DRENLONU-369218 format. One record per residue (C-alpha): x, y, z; residue number from 1. Coordinates in steps of 0.1 Angstrom, whole numbers, plus 2048, in hexadecimal, padded with zeros to 3 digits. Layout:
KOLKE/X/Y/Z/NUM
...
This chain:
KOLKE/8D0/673/DCF/1
KOLKE/8CD/67C/DF0/2
KOLKE/8D8/699/E02/3
KOLKE/8CF/692/E23/4
KOLKE/8EB/677/E25/5
KOLKE/904/692/E2B/6
KOLKE/8F4/6A2/E46/7
KOLKE/8F3/67D/E56/8
KOLKE/916/675/E4B/9
KOLKE/920/697/E5A/10
KOLKE/917/690/E7F/11
KOLKE/928/673/E7F/12
KOLKE/94C/676/E73/13
KOLKE/964/65E/E84/14
KOLKE/986/665/E89/15
KOLKE/9A2/653/E7E/16
KOLKE/9AC/63A/E96/17
KOLKE/9A7/614/E99/18
KOLKE/983/61B/E8D/19
KOLKE/96C/634/E9E/20
KOLKE/949/620/E99/21
KOLKE/926/626/EA2/22
KOLKE/90C/60D/EA6/23
KOLKE/8EA/60C/E96/24
KOLKE/8DE/625/EAD/25
KOLKE/8FA/63D/EA7/26
KOLKE/90A/636/EC8/27
KOLKE/92F/635/ECC/28
KOLKE/939/60F/ECA/29
KOLKE/95F/617/ECF/30
KOLKE/97C/60E/EB9/31
KOLKE/983/5ED/EA4/32
KOLKE/99E/5D4/EB1/33
KOLKE/98B/5B7/E9C/34
KOLKE/9A3/59E/E96/35
KOLKE/98A/587/E83/36
KOLKE/999/56D/E6C/37
KOLKE/994/571/E44/38
KOLKE/974/55B/E35/39
KOLKE/990/54E/E1D/40
KOLKE/990/554/DF7/41
KOLKE/994/533/DE8/42
KOLKE/98E/539/DC6/43
KOLKE/96D/524/DB3/44
KOLKE/96D/51D/D8F/45
KOLKE/954/531/D7B/46
KOLKE/934/525/D71/47
KOLKE/92F/513/D4F/48
KOLKE/916/51C/D33/49
KOLKE/8FE/4FF/D3A/50
KOLKE/8F4/50F/D57/51
KOLKE/8DD/529/D4B/52
KOLKE/8D5/54E/D4B/53
KOLKE/8D7/565/D6C/54
KOLKE/8BC/57D/D73/55
KOLKE/8CF/59B/D73/56
KOLKE/8B2/5B1/D80/57
KOLKE/8AC/59C/DA1/58
KOLKE/8BC/5A0/DC0/59
KOLKE/8C0/57A/DC7/60
KOLKE/8E2/56A/DC0/61
KOLKE/8EB/559/D9F/62
KOLKE/8E5/536/D9D/63
KOLKE/902/529/DB1/64
KOLKE/90B/542/DCC/65
KOLKE/92C/533/DD2/66
KOLKE/93B/53E/DAE/67
KOLKE/954/554/DA7/68
KOLKE/94C/556/D82/69
KOLKE/928/558/D77/70
KOLKE/91C/54C/D58/71
KOLKE/914/564/D3E/72
KOLKE/8F0/568/D31/73
KOLKE/8F3/559/D0B/74
KOLKE/8CE/567/D05/75
KOLKE/8DF/58B/D06/76
KOLKE/8F0/585/CE5/77
KOLKE/90D/579/CD6/78
KOLKE/92B/592/CD8/79
KOLKE/935/588/CB5/80
KOLKE/919/59B/CA8/81
KOLKE/91D/5B9/CB8/82
KOLKE/938/5C9/CA4/83
KOLKE/935/5DA/C81/84
KOLKE/93E/5C1/C69/85
KOLKE/944/5DA/C50/86
KOLKE/963/5E6/C5C/87
KOLKE/95A/607/C5F/88
KOLKE/95F/617/C81/89
KOLKE/945/61A/C98/90
KOLKE/93D/635/CB8/91
KOLKE/949/623/CD8/92
KOLKE/934/61B/CF2/93
KOLKE/935/60B/D13/94
KOLKE/932/5E4/D13/95
KOLKE/94B/5DE/D2F/96
KOLKE/94E/5E9/D53/97
KOLKE/96E/5E5/D68/98
KOLKE/96B/5ED/D8C/99
KOLKE/98B/5F2/DA0/100
KOLKE/987/5F2/DC6/101
KOLKE/9A2/601/DDE/102
KOLKE/99D/603/E02/103
KOLKE/99A/61E/E1E/104
KOLKE/996/63E/E09/105
KOLKE/9B2/653/DFE/106
KOLKE/9C8/672/E01/107
KOLKE/9B7/68E/DED/108
KOLKE/9D6/69F/DE3/109
KOLKE/9E4/680/DD7/110
KOLKE/9C9/67D/DBE/111
KOLKE/9C0/6A1/DB1/112
KOLKE/9C1/6C6/DBD/113
KOLKE/9B0/6E1/DAE/114
KOLKE/990/6E3/D92/115
KOLKE/98D/6ED/D6F/116
KOLKE/9A9/6FF/D5E/117
KOLKE/9BD/6FE/D7F/118
KOLKE/9B9/6D6/D83/119
KOLKE/9D8/6C3/D8B/120
KOLKE/9DD/69E/D90/121
KOLKE/9ED/690/DAF/122
KOLKE/A07/673/DAE/123
KOLKE/9E5/65C/DB1/124
KOLKE/9D6/666/D92/125
KOLKE/9F4/674/D7F/126
KOLKE/9F9/654/D70/127
KOLKE/9D8/658/D5D/128
KOLKE/9E2/676/D51/129
KOLKE/9E5/66B/D2E/130
KOLKE/9BF/660/D2F/131
KOLKE/9B6/682/D3B/132
KOLKE/99D/687/D20/133
KOLKE/989/667/D2C/134
KOLKE/990/66F/D52/135
KOLKE/976/678/D6B/136
KOLKE/978/67F/D91/137
KOLKE/957/67E/D9F/138
KOLKE/954/693/DC2/139
KOLKE/935/68C/DDB/140
KOLKE/92D/668/DD7/141
KOLKE/926/65D/DFE/142
KOLKE/926/63A/E05/143
KOLKE/905/634/E1B/144
KOLKE/8FE/611/E2E/145
KOLKE/8DE/602/E3B/146
KOLKE/8DD/5E2/E53/147
KOLKE/8BF/5CD/E4F/148
KOLKE/8AA/5E2/E6B/149
KOLKE/8AE/603/E52/150
KOLKE/8C1/619/E69/151
KOLKE/8E0/629/E56/152
KOLKE/901/61F/E63/153
KOLKE/920/631/E6C/154
KOLKE/937/619/E71/155
KOLKE/951/61B/E58/156
KOLKE/968/602/E58/157
KOLKE/94F/5E8/E60/158
KOLKE/935/5EF/E45/159
KOLKE/945/605/E2A/160
KOLKE/956/5E9/E17/161
KOLKE/937/5D5/E16/162
KOLKE/91C/5F2/E0C/163
KOLKE/930/600/DEF/164
KOLKE/926/5EC/DD4/165
KOLKE/905/5DA/DE2/166
KOLKE/8F9/5FC/DE3/167
KOLKE/8F5/604/E08/168
KOLKE/8E7/5DE/E10/169
KOLKE/8F3/5D0/E2F/170
KOLKE/8F1/5AD/E3F/171
KOLKE/8FA/59D/E60/172
KOLKE/911/5A5/E76/173
KOLKE/92B/589/E77/174
KOLKE/938/594/E99/175
KOLKE/918/58F/EAD/176
KOLKE/919/5A1/ECE/177
KOLKE/93D/5B5/EC5/178
KOLKE/93F/5D8/ECF/179
KOLKE/94B/5DC/EAA/180
KOLKE/932/5DE/E94/181
KOLKE/938/5CE/E71/182
KOLKE/920/5C1/E56/183
KOLKE/922/5A7/E39/184
KOLKE/911/5B5/E19/185
KOLKE/8EE/5B8/E17/186
KOLKE/8E9/5AD/DF3/187
KOLKE/8FA/5A5/DD2/188
KOLKE/913/5C0/DC8/189
KOLKE/913/5D4/DAA/190
KOLKE/92B/5BE/D93/191
KOLKE/914/5A1/D9B/192
KOLKE/8F8/5B4/D8E/193
KOLKE/906/5C3/D71/194
KOLKE/917/5A7/D64/195
KOLKE/8FB/593/D55/196
KOLKE/8EC/5B7/D45/197
KOLKE/90E/5BB/D30/198
KOLKE/919/595/D2C/199
KOLKE/90F/595/D05/200
KOLKE/914/570/D04/201
KOLKE/937/570/D15/202
KOLKE/93E/550/D2B/203
KOLKE/942/561/D4A/204
KOLKE/928/57A/D54/205
KOLKE/941/58C/D6E/206
KOLKE/964/587/D7D/207
KOLKE/970/58F/DA1/208
KOLKE/996/593/DA5/209
KOLKE/9A6/5A3/DC4/210
KOLKE/9C5/5A4/DDB/211
KOLKE/9C5/59B/DFE/212
KOLKE/9DE/592/E1D/213
KOLKE/9DD/56F/E25/214
KOLKE/9C7/57A/E46/215
KOLKE/9AF/596/E46/216
KOLKE/9A6/5AC/E66/217
KOLKE/980/5A4/E5E/218
KOLKE/96A/58B/E4D/219
KOLKE/95C/5A2/E36/220
KOLKE/959/5A7/E12/221
KOLKE/953/5BF/DF3/222
KOLKE/943/5AA/DDB/223
KOLKE/91F/596/DE4/224
KOLKE/90E/57D/DD1/225
KOLKE/8F1/583/DE9/226
KOLKE/8E9/58E/E0D/227
KOLKE/907/582/E24/228
KOLKE/917/56B/E08/229
KOLKE/936/57B/E00/230
KOLKE/946/574/DDE/231
KOLKE/96A/566/DDC/232
KOLKE/981/578/DC9/233
KOLKE/99C/56A/DB4/234
KOLKE/9B9/571/DC7/235
KOLKE/9D4/55C/DB9/236
KOLKE/9DB/567/D95/237
KOLKE/9E6/545/D88/238
KOLKE/9C3/53B/D93/239
KOLKE/9B4/558/D82/240
KOLKE/9C5/54F/D62/241
KOLKE/9BD/52A/D64/242
KOLKE/996/530/D6B/243
KOLKE/992/54B/D53/244
KOLKE/9AD/548/D35/245
KOLKE/9BA/525/D39/246
KOLKE/9A1/518/D1F/247
KOLKE/9AB/532/D05/248
KOLKE/9C2/524/CE8/249
KOLKE/9E9/52F/CF3/250
KOLKE/9F5/54C/CE4/251
KOLKE/A18/55D/CEB/252
KOLKE/A05/576/D00/253
KOLKE/9F3/55E/D14/254
KOLKE/A11/549/D1B/255
KOLKE/A24/565/D27/256
KOLKE/A05/570/D3E/257
KOLKE/A00/54B/D4C/258
KOLKE/A28/54E/D51/259
KOLKE/A27/56D/D66/260
KOLKE/A07/561/D79/261
KOLKE/A18/542/D83/262
KOLKE/A37/554/D8D/263
KOLKE/A2C/573/D9F/264
KOLKE/A35/575/DC3/265
KOLKE/A15/573/DDD/266
KOLKE/A29/58A/DF4/267
KOLKE/A2D/5A6/DDB/268
KOLKE/A0C/5B3/DD8/269
KOLKE/A16/5CF/DBD/270
KOLKE/A25/5B5/DA5/271
KOLKE/A02/5A0/DAD/272
KOLKE/9EC/5BD/DA4/273
KOLKE/9FD/5C4/D83/274
KOLKE/9FB/59E/D79/275
KOLKE/9D5/59E/D84/276
KOLKE/9CF/5BF/D70/277
KOLKE/9DD/5AF/D50/278
KOLKE/9C7/58F/D55/279
KOLKE/9AA/5AA/D55/280
KOLKE/9B5/5B8/D36/281
KOLKE/9B9/596/D27/282
KOLKE/996/58A/D31/283
KOLKE/984/5AA/D22/284
KOLKE/99C/5A2/D01/285
KOLKE/991/580/CFF/286
KOLKE/96F/587/D07/287
KOLKE/96B/571/D27/288
KOLKE/958/589/D36/289
KOLKE/94E/5AE/D35/290
KOLKE/948/5B8/D59/291
KOLKE/967/5B7/D75/292
KOLKE/96C/5BF/D96/293
KOLKE/992/5C3/DA4/294
KOLKE/996/5C8/DC7/295
KOLKE/9B6/5D3/DDE/296
KOLKE/9B0/5C5/E00/297
KOLKE/98A/5C0/E06/298
KOLKE/983/5D1/E28/299
KOLKE/999/5E1/E3F/300
KOLKE/9BC/5E3/E2A/301
KOLKE/9D6/5C9/E3B/302
KOLKE/9ED/5C9/E1B/303
KOLKE/A10/5D0/E1D/304
KOLKE/A24/5E1/E00/305
KOLKE/A48/5D9/E08/306
KOLKE/A55/5DF/DE4/307
KOLKE/A42/605/DE6/308
KOLKE/A56/60B/E05/309
KOLKE/A38/605/E1F/310
KOLKE/A3F/5EE/E36/311
KOLKE/A1D/5EE/E4F/312
KOLKE/9FE/5E3/E46/313
KOLKE/9ED/5FE/E2F/314
KOLKE/9D1/606/E4D/315
KOLKE/9EB/60E/E66/316
KOLKE/9FC/627/E4E/317
KOLKE/9DC/638/E46/318
KOLKE/9D3/639/E6B/319
KOLKE/9F7/646/E73/320
KOLKE/9ED/660/E57/321
KOLKE/A12/65B/E47/322
KOLKE/A08/669/E23/323
KOLKE/A2D/668/E17/324
KOLKE/A2C/642/E1E/325
KOLKE/A0E/639/E0A/326
KOLKE/A13/653/DEC/327
KOLKE/A29/639/DDB/328
KOLKE/A0D/61F/DDF/329
KOLKE/9F2/635/DD5/330
KOLKE/A08/63E/DB5/331
KOLKE/A0E/617/DB1/332
KOLKE/9EB/615/DAD/333
KOLKE/9E6/62F/D92/334
KOLKE/A03/622/D7E/335
KOLKE/9F4/5FD/D7E/336
KOLKE/9D2/60D/D71/337
KOLKE/9E2/621/D58/338
KOLKE/9F5/602/D4C/339
KOLKE/9D3/5F1/D48/340
KOLKE/9C5/60C/D38/341
KOLKE/9E0/60F/D1C/342
KOLKE/9E0/5E8/D17/343
KOLKE/9B9/5EC/D10/344
KOLKE/9BE/60A/CF9/345
KOLKE/9D1/5F5/CE3/346
KOLKE/9BD/5D7/CE3/347
KOLKE/99F/5D6/CC8/348
KOLKE/97F/5D1/CD6/349
KOLKE/976/5AC/CD0/350
KOLKE/955/5B6/CC1/351
KOLKE/964/5CB/CA5/352
KOLKE/95A/5EC/C99/353
KOLKE/97E/5FC/C99/354
KOLKE/97D/605/CBE/355
KOLKE/993/5FA/CD9/356
KOLKE/98D/5E8/CFA/357
KOLKE/990/60D/D08/358
KOLKE/978/61D/CF5/359
KOLKE/960/601/D01/360
KOLKE/967/5FE/D28/361
KOLKE/95C/613/D44/362
KOLKE/977/612/D60/363
KOLKE/96D/61E/D80/364
KOLKE/985/621/D9F/365
KOLKE/974/624/DC1/366
KOLKE/97C/620/DE6/367
KOLKE/963/61D/E05/368
KOLKE/96E/639/E15/369
KOLKE/976/660/E11/370
KOLKE/996/674/E13/371
KOLKE/9B1/66D/E2D/372
KOLKE/9B7/677/E4C/373
KOLKE/98C/676/E4D/374
KOLKE/98F/652/E39/375
KOLKE/979/643/E55/376
KOLKE/95A/654/E47/377
KOLKE/947/64C/E27/378
KOLKE/943/670/E1B/379
KOLKE/951/678/DF5/380
KOLKE/95D/655/DEF/381
KOLKE/97A/654/DD5/382
KOLKE/96A/652/DB2/383
KOLKE/981/652/D95/384
KOLKE/970/647/D71/385
KOLKE/981/640/D52/386
KOLKE/96A/642/D37/387
KOLKE/975/636/D14/388
KOLKE/957/63C/D02/389
KOLKE/953/65F/D0A/390
KOLKE/932/65C/D19/391
KOLKE/938/66A/D3B/392
KOLKE/94B/68E/D3F/393
KOLKE/971/692/D49/394
KOLKE/980/6AA/D65/395
KOLKE/973/6AC/D88/396
KOLKE/94B/6AB/D8B/397
KOLKE/93D/6B4/DB0/398
KOLKE/919/6A0/DB4/399
KOLKE/901/696/DD1/400
KOLKE/8FD/673/DCE/401
KOLKE/906/64F/DDE/402
KOLKE/914/62E/DD2/403
KOLKE/8F0/61F/DC8/404
KOLKE/8EF/63F/DB2/405
KOLKE/90E/63B/DA3/406
KOLKE/906/611/D9C/407
KOLKE/8EA/61D/D89/408
KOLKE/8FF/635/D73/409
KOLKE/915/61F/D6B/410
KOLKE/8FE/609/D5F/411
KOLKE/8EB/628/D4D/412
KOLKE/90E/62F/D3A/413
KOLKE/90F/60B/D2E/414
KOLKE/8E9/60E/D21/415
KOLKE/8D8/5F5/D39/416
KOLKE/8C0/5F8/D53/417
KOLKE/8CF/5EC/D74/418
KOLKE/8A9/5E7/D85/419
KOLKE/8A5/5EA/DA8/420
KOLKE/8C7/5EB/DB8/421
KOLKE/8D4/5F1/DDA/422
KOLKE/8BF/5FE/DFB/423
KOLKE/89D/60D/DF2/424
KOLKE/8A5/62A/E04/425
KOLKE/8C0/637/DEF/426
KOLKE/8AB/631/DD2/427
KOLKE/8CB/62C/DB8/428
KOLKE/8C5/644/D9A/429
KOLKE/8DB/64D/D80/430
KOLKE/8EF/66F/D84/431
KOLKE/8EA/685/D69/432
KOLKE/90B/69C/D6F/433
KOLKE/91B/67A/D67/434
KOLKE/908/672/D46/435
KOLKE/911/684/D25/436
KOLKE/92B/69B/D1C/437
């Protein structure tokens, strides 16, 4: 954990606007007006079991760097043997992780205010209040990025999304020579590395679903298989269902979910998010995978949420500092996540032991930036944890740490060694304040 990062960040706070940024030397590089097209997100089927195990401690990509689903390692054990066959309840432990990534920070007052006995949930987190005894808000996680030359980068928009889940690793600049200074990610992201460690014989080590507009402002990504190798998500619910659940024996619930996936309108992101989260819950319930990433947008948030009264791109609304307009969108994200938690809490874990999926799942909601209107910074990013197992504390906890430390903490809570992860300057280390009640 690195207190020095706070000093570095404090010296380069970029104001809200098209994107005030700094180049690798710290010089002002001007605002972003990039209109680069999207890299595309054509889903690619998951790998098959005969491709062999993935070395989860390496920073190299899985066997096929183009695959959305990476084969689980059957040498890690059969999930059917994980539970207590006597039928007696067992103490819950984390065996699943779901990461929810939302873009461009948040309004703190929409999330929560106060602390301790005076803690009050705002409209963003109020839907999660039924799970308050398992709900943790972490203040003080900084999102630090380093390009290949090792210099810390202060340009939030061009690098924050790529650096968050890669532990600060950045790759090349795809706009070579432009005044705006974005970078691809410089190594595999957390769910790619963590997936094989928790796979336990599941057919897919990790899954990446997302929501994105048809075109994006930057050719960036959140999830990476290796340096400069963006991991394409399942952006279309019907495709996600077919690839993850299509080979399962049909039943009434799966048929209803397939119908919902086939019918959801791609121009209504609120409906798409609900369906994508239902697919995520089903993938856990049927033990298709134990590690999942869900993203809303992928870099600068370009989605429009008309069904929630927001008729401009989300980024424009944040730049214009319109909290009253975006509040229903943040609130809906909380509602959609709460619906997922209810589903997990009512579904038995496939490994048995008398516990639910929620009891065995760590849900981590993060954003790549801090609180609006200063969201074009990396300081104290949104970090909300719902820990069904009771491994982590609840309430609000303040720490001095970075995203690599958060990644190491997630792995430690799940009982696995993440190994070398992210940029070595960040020295990924579990955060002791977050481990143990």
